[in-house]
N, C-alpha and C positions, 0 to 999 in steps of 0.2 A: 585552674585548668591550664594556665600559662606555664610553659616549660621553664626550668631554671636557667639562669644566665650561663653562658659558656665559661669554662675555667679561665680563659685568657682575657675576660672582660665581657661586659654585656654588649655583644654585637648583634643581639636579636633584632633590634630595630633596623639595622642596616641590611640584615638578611631579608627581612620582610619587605623592605623597600626594593631590594633587588628582585624579589619574587614578584612584586607588583609590576616592576619594569618588564620582566620577562613575559608576564601574563598579557600586558598591553601590546608588547612586540608580536606576540603570537597572533594578534588580530590585525596587524598592519597590512599583511598581504591581502586579506579579505576586504579591508577598507579600500585599499588601492584598486582592487579589481572592481568593486562596486562603483567607486568614483569614476574609473575609466569607462565603464558601461554607460553611466549617466551622461558623461561628456560626449561619448560616441552617439547616443540617441539624440541628445540636444543638437549636436552639430549636424546630424543627418536631417533633423527637422528643419533647421535653419537653411540648409542647402536646398531642400525641397521648396521651402517657402520663398526662396530667392528667385526661383525659376520664373514665376509670372512677372517679376519686376525687372530682372536683369537677363533672363534667358539662362541657357545652360552652357553657352560658349565660354564663359569665364572659367568654368571648371574643366571643360573639355573631357577627355577620357579618364581624368582622375577624380571625377565627382564621387565615385563609390569609395575611393581610398581616403578621401578627406576625413569622414567621421572615424574610420578605423585608426588613421594616423593620430588624430586628435585624442582619441581615447587612450591609445598606447602611450603617447607623450605625457598625458595627464597622469595616468596610472603609474607609469614608470617613474616620473618625476616625484609624485607623491610618496611612493614607496622609498625612493632614494633619500628624500628629505627626512622621512620618518626614521629610516635606518641610521642616517647620520646623527640625528638627535639621540637615538637609542645608544649608539656606540659611545657618544660623548658622555652620556649619563652613566652608562655602565662602567666606563673607565674611572669616573670619579668615585663610584661606589666601590670598585675594586681597590682603589688606593686607600679609601677609608677602612675597608676590611683588613687589608694588609697591615695598616697602622695599628690595628687591634690584635694582631697576631693570627689572623685567619687566612686561610687559603681561599681566595675568592672563587675559584673554579671547582672547589671541592668542599661543599657546604658541610659534609659530615667528617671532614678530615680530623678534627679535634674531638668531636662527639656529636651525638644526635640531639643535643640540648636545645637547639633552635627550632626543632620540629615539635609541633603539637601531636598528641596521641592520635587524633583523628586522621591527620595526614599520614602518619606512619602506618595506620591500619589500611588506608587506601593504597599506599605504595606497596605494602606487603601483599595485599589482595591482587594488585596488578602483577606482581611477581608470580603469584600462584596461577593467575590466568595465563600468563606467558608460558609457564612450564607446562600447563595442560594442553596448549596448542601443539607443542612438539615439533614445530618447524624449525629449520636451522636459524632463520632470522629471529624467531621468537626466543629460542634458547640463547642466542647471542645477547639479546636484550635482557634476558633473565640474569645472565652472568654480570651484566652491568649493574643490576640491582644488588647482586651478591657482593661485588667489589665495593660498591658505593655506600651500602647501608648495613652490611653484615648479615644479610638474610641467608638462610640455608633451608633446604627442604626438611631438615630434622629439628628445627628450632622450636617446635611445639605450637606454632601458629597454624590454624586451620581456617579455610575459607570455603564455604559451600557445604554446610552452613558455617558461620563464624563461631569460633569458640572463645572469643575475647572481645571486650568492648573498651573504648577509651576511658581513661581515668579510673582504672581498676588495679588492684594489686597484681593480677596476672599480666596486665599490660606493662606495669612497671618492671616485672621480672623479665619480660621479653625485651624491653628497651635496654635493660642492663646486660642481657645476653648479647644483643647486637652490638652494644658499645664495647663489650669485652672482646668480641671477635675483631672489631675494627682496631682496637688497641693492640691485640696480638699481631695483626698484620703490620701495624706501624712499627712494632718492636722488631719485626723481621725486615724492615726497610721497604715494605710494600705500600705504596701510596694509592689511594683511590683514583680511578680514572677522572680526567677533567670533564666537567659537565658544562654545557652551554645552551644556546638558544634552541638547537635542534632537539636535544634531549628533553628540555623543558616543554617544548611545544608538544611532544608526544606524551610525556608522563608527568609533567609538573613536578620535577624533581627538586626544585629549589624551595626553601622553607616559605610557607604561606602563613600569614597571620589569620587566626581563626575568629574573624568577626562572625556574628550570628548568621548572616546569609552564606558566608563561605563555609561555615561548619555544616549547615544544613545541606549545601550542595555536596560537600565532601562525604558526609554520611550517606546521602542518597547514592553517590557513585559507588562506594564500596559495597553497599547492600545490593545494588544492581549486579555487580560482579559476582557476589556470593550467590544470588538467586540463579544467575546463569550457570555457574559451576554446579550448583545443586541439581538443577534439571539435567545437566549433561551427565552427571554421575548416577543419579537415581531415577531419572525419568520424570515425566510431568506429574505423576501421581505418587511419587516417592515409594513405589512398591517394594523395593529392596532395602529401604532405609530402616534403621533400628528406631526404637521408641525415643531414645535420646536425640538422635538426629532429627526426628520429626518435631520434637519440642523446640530444638534450636532453630529449625527452619521456620516454624510458626512464629517464633519470637522475631526473627529477622523480617519476615513478611509483614507482621503487624507494624514494626517500626518503619519499614519502607513505605507502606501505605499511608501512615501518619505523616511522614515527611513529604510525600508527593502531594497530599491534599492541602498542605500549607500554602 
């Protein structure tokens, strides 16, 4: 199930480490906010408990601001420290990737070989969902997927229901088609756009290693997108759907229910 090494050397491990780093960084802001709230509540409790012992004159009119200030300082300092560690580690991984002939901000610049099939199915499903929304912002994001991964509306992939599964001949054909399109763009001197923390926080665009929990979560995510698109196109009861679409939809739903129950 693991993808083949990149043509310029086996940099897959570095890509997966970078993916884990981005995944952790995506949680940093939430952790900092939670920590700031905890410190604010604890500080407020201490201020209130100090009143019977010391009175309130020591805090004066600033009593209400003390917990807020403490929470902001702790949350901001925590986020700043985490971001500093993130940038330090990211730069080290960037240097290691460059040493192996990779472009650290363009994970698919050489090929899609660092991506597992399951993640590519999820990314292509996200692309389909963005195109279905039709808003300017969504379409701009869809173009990012086209330029980064070689996706097109005419590439033969369908979502809602899905017409392809990971680790199948059809998925291999799609992967080759996307790689060929990226290679054609490279031959014309067109480089994929740089990707970073913001793009990964929204769409998890950097390669992820498919451990069992990660693959289950990835499959659940693309099946949920497929189910949503299916209902949007055909309605809750699939009244206008063909027999083939119904069979594919039932297969997706069975797999999704099995994954959710785990």
